C-alpha positions as CSV (number, residue, x, y, z in Angstrom):
1,M,93.4,-133.6,23.2
2,N,91.0,-135.2,20.7
3,P,91.7,-138.7,19.3
4,T,93.2,-137.4,16.1
5,D,95.7,-135.2,18.0
6,T,96.5,-138.2,20.2
7,D,97.2,-140.3,17.1
8,Q,99.5,-137.7,15.7
9,H,101.3,-137.3,19.0
10,R,101.8,-141.0,19.4
11,L,103.0,-141.3,15.8
12,E,105.6,-138.6,16.5
13,Q,106.6,-140.4,19.7
14,V,107.1,-143.7,17.8
15,Q,109.1,-141.9,15.1
16,S,111.3,-140.4,17.8
17,Q,111.7,-143.7,19.6
18,L,112.7,-145.4,16.3
19,A,115.3,-142.6,15.7
20,D,116.6,-143.2,19.2
21,A,116.9,-146.9,18.7
22,L,118.8,-146.5,15.4
23,S,121.2,-144.1,17.1
24,A,121.7,-146.4,20.0
25,A,122.5,-149.2,17.6
26,G,125.0,-147.0,15.7
27,R,122.9,-147.2,12.5
28,D,122.0,-144.7,9.8
29,P,118.8,-142.8,10.7
30,D,117.3,-143.8,7.4
31,S,118.1,-147.5,7.6
32,C,114.8,-148.6,9.1
33,S,111.3,-147.5,8.1
34,L,108.1,-147.4,10.1
35,I,105.1,-149.4,8.9
36,V,102.0,-148.0,10.6
37,V,99.7,-151.0,11.3
38,S,96.4,-149.5,10.4
39,K,94.2,-152.6,10.5
40,T,90.8,-152.0,12.1
41,Q,91.3,-148.2,11.9
42,S,88.9,-146.3,9.7
43,A,89.9,-144.2,6.7
44,A,88.4,-141.2,8.6
45,R,90.8,-141.8,11.5
46,L,93.8,-142.3,9.2
47,A,93.1,-139.3,6.9
48,P,94.6,-136.6,9.3
49,L,97.7,-138.7,9.7
50,V,98.5,-139.1,6.0
51,Q,97.9,-135.5,5.1
52,G,101.2,-133.9,4.3
53,Q,103.3,-137.1,4.8
54,A,103.6,-140.3,2.9
55,L,103.1,-143.0,5.4
56,A,103.5,-146.8,4.9
57,L,100.3,-148.5,6.1
58,G,100.1,-152.1,7.0
59,E,96.8,-153.9,6.5
60,N,95.7,-157.4,7.5
61,Y,92.1,-157.6,6.2
62,L,91.7,-157.3,2.5
63,S,88.1,-156.0,2.1
64,E,88.8,-153.3,4.8
65,A,92.1,-152.4,3.1
66,L,90.6,-152.0,-0.3
67,E,88.1,-149.5,1.0
68,K,90.8,-147.5,2.6
69,I,93.0,-147.6,-0.5
70,E,90.2,-146.2,-2.5
71,T,89.4,-143.5,0.0
72,L,92.9,-142.3,1.0
73,G,94.3,-142.4,-2.6
74,P,97.7,-143.1,-3.9
75,G,99.7,-141.0,-1.5
76,C,100.3,-143.9,0.9
77,Q,102.5,-147.0,0.5
78,W,100.4,-150.1,1.1
79,H,101.8,-153.2,2.8
80,Y,99.8,-156.4,3.1
81,I,100.7,-158.0,6.4
82,G,97.8,-160.5,6.8
83,A,97.3,-164.2,5.9
84,I,97.0,-164.8,2.2
85,Q,94.3,-167.1,0.8
86,S,94.2,-168.1,-2.8
87,N,91.0,-166.2,-3.5
88,K,92.7,-163.0,-2.3
89,T,95.8,-163.0,-4.5
90,A,94.3,-161.1,-7.4
91,D,93.3,-158.1,-5.4
92,I,96.5,-158.1,-3.3
93,A,98.6,-158.2,-6.5
94,A,96.6,-155.3,-8.0
95,H,96.5,-153.0,-5.1
96,F,99.5,-153.3,-2.8
97,D,103.1,-152.2,-3.0
98,W,104.5,-154.8,-0.6
99,V,103.5,-158.2,0.7
100,H,105.1,-159.3,4.0
101,T,103.5,-162.7,4.4
102,L,104.4,-164.8,1.4
103,D,105.1,-168.4,2.7
104,R,104.1,-170.8,-0.1
105,A,105.2,-171.3,-3.7
106,K,101.5,-171.6,-4.9
107,I,100.8,-168.1,-3.6
108,A,104.0,-166.7,-5.1
109,R,103.0,-168.0,-8.5
110,R,99.5,-166.6,-8.2
111,L,100.7,-163.2,-7.2
112,N,103.2,-163.2,-10.0
113,D,100.6,-164.2,-12.6
114,Q,98.1,-161.7,-11.3
115,R,100.3,-158.6,-10.9
116,P,99.2,-156.1,-13.6
117,A,101.7,-155.7,-16.3
118,Q,101.6,-151.9,-16.1
119,M,102.6,-151.9,-12.4
120,A,106.1,-152.3,-11.1
121,P,107.0,-155.8,-9.7
122,L,105.4,-156.5,-6.4
123,N,107.9,-156.2,-3.5
124,V,107.6,-159.4,-1.4
125,L,109.0,-160.7,1.9
126,I,109.0,-164.4,2.9
127,Q,107.3,-164.9,6.3
128,V,109.4,-167.2,8.3
129,N,108.0,-169.3,11.2
130,I,111.2,-168.6,13.1
131,D,110.1,-170.4,16.3
132,D,108.6,-173.4,14.4
133,E,105.2,-172.8,16.0
134,P,102.6,-175.2,14.6
135,Q,99.7,-172.8,15.0
136,K,101.5,-169.9,13.2
137,A,101.8,-169.2,9.5
138,G,105.2,-168.9,7.9
139,C,107.8,-170.9,5.9
140,G,109.8,-173.4,7.8
141,L,113.6,-172.9,8.0
142,D,114.2,-176.1,6.1
143,Q,112.0,-174.8,3.1
144,L,113.3,-171.2,3.1
145,A,116.0,-171.5,0.4
146,Q,113.8,-173.4,-2.0
147,L,111.0,-170.9,-1.6
148,A,113.4,-168.0,-2.1
149,D,114.6,-169.6,-5.4
150,T,111.0,-170.0,-6.6
151,I,110.1,-166.4,-5.9
152,A,113.3,-165.1,-7.5
153,A,112.3,-166.9,-10.7
154,C,109.0,-164.9,-10.8
155,P,109.4,-161.9,-13.1
156,R,106.5,-159.9,-11.6
157,L,107.8,-160.3,-8.0
158,Q,110.8,-158.6,-6.4
159,L,112.1,-160.7,-3.5
160,K,113.2,-158.2,-0.9
161,G,113.8,-160.1,2.3
162,L,112.3,-161.8,5.3
163,M,109.6,-161.2,7.9
164,S,108.7,-162.9,11.2
165,I,106.3,-162.7,14.1
166,P,108.3,-164.4,16.9
167,K,106.7,-165.7,20.1
168,P,107.4,-163.5,23.1
169,N,110.6,-164.3,25.0
170,P,111.0,-162.0,28.0
171,Q,114.3,-163.6,29.0
172,D,115.9,-162.9,25.5
173,P,113.6,-160.7,23.3
174,A,116.3,-160.2,20.7
175,R,117.1,-163.9,20.1
176,A,114.5,-164.6,17.4
177,H,115.3,-161.3,15.6
178,Q,119.0,-162.3,15.6
179,R,118.1,-165.7,14.1
180,L,116.1,-164.1,11.3
181,A,118.9,-161.7,10.5
182,Q,121.3,-164.7,10.2
183,C,118.8,-166.4,7.9
184,L,118.9,-163.3,5.7
185,R,122.7,-163.3,5.6
186,D,122.7,-167.0,4.7
187,L,120.5,-166.3,1.7
188,Q,122.2,-163.2,0.4
189,G,125.0,-165.0,-1.3
190,R,122.5,-166.6,-3.7
191,H,120.0,-163.7,-3.6
192,P,121.9,-160.4,-3.0
193,G,118.8,-158.3,-3.5
194,M,117.4,-159.6,-0.3
195,T,118.2,-156.7,2.1
196,E,115.0,-156.2,4.1
197,L,114.1,-157.5,7.6
198,S,110.5,-156.8,8.7
199,M,110.5,-157.5,12.4
200,G,109.7,-155.7,15.6
201,M,106.4,-154.4,16.8
202,S,105.2,-152.1,19.6
203,G,106.7,-154.3,22.4
204,D,110.1,-155.1,20.9
205,M,111.0,-152.4,18.4
206,R,114.3,-151.5,20.1
207,E,115.5,-155.1,20.2
208,A,114.5,-155.6,16.5
209,V,116.4,-152.5,15.4
210,A,119.5,-153.6,17.3
211,A,119.3,-156.9,15.5
212,G,119.1,-155.2,12.1
213,A,115.4,-154.6,11.3
214,T,114.9,-152.5,8.2
215,Q,111.1,-152.3,8.7
216,V,109.2,-152.2,12.0
217,R,105.4,-152.7,12.2
218,I,103.8,-150.5,14.9
219,G,100.1,-150.3,15.6
220,T,99.2,-150.4,19.3
221,A,101.8,-147.7,20.3
222,I,100.1,-145.3,17.9
223,F,96.4,-146.1,18.1
224,G,96.1,-147.8,21.5
225,P,94.7,-151.3,22.0
226,R,92.6,-152.4,19.0
227,P,88.9,-153.2,19.6
228,T,87.9,-156.8,19.6
229,K,86.0,-158.2,16.6
230,E,82.8,-158.1,18.6
231,T,83.0,-154.3,18.9
232,L,84.0,-153.5,15.4
């Protein structure tokens, strides 16, 4: 089995596992989508996977992502899942369909102002620092409602929901996902268009789906362990 065949096989396995998790949770089979985390993977490696199917691809590194967007064309849905610096907002606004990592009003305003007028509003998720980890990006719970109001007032942004990267909790892997789902419910009275929960990765997809994830971000289970930066 060559690497391309392995990638396709693993992708199909993940898709099957997602379907099984949805069934076990008593959920509609179309109620959670798979974001294929393609960061550090080359366009050449991704090309066979996207032929004949419209995948949602998640990218962390802007310059790398822009090359892949140009090479692979418009058939994919592109999700930005990396940290957002002010000098990146123009390219993110112009080239991506979704942003999962919006956590500051300043960045929201820049994305709004720089989203091209001929494009549909940019779908955005607020990244929540659900475990209040000082070293991790994300909006604090005490600032979440205010940031949601700010984003909702931006006409070139579409506030869709919340995203988190919780710290591992082997004793209760679903707890942080359940807390994020409650945060979404708390905001829906004021912002009923917030319906998306981006949570769950290769190690905790099943728990995230059980807690209500509508998008799961899977990379390692499809491509294997990523190379270190030194080997890129």
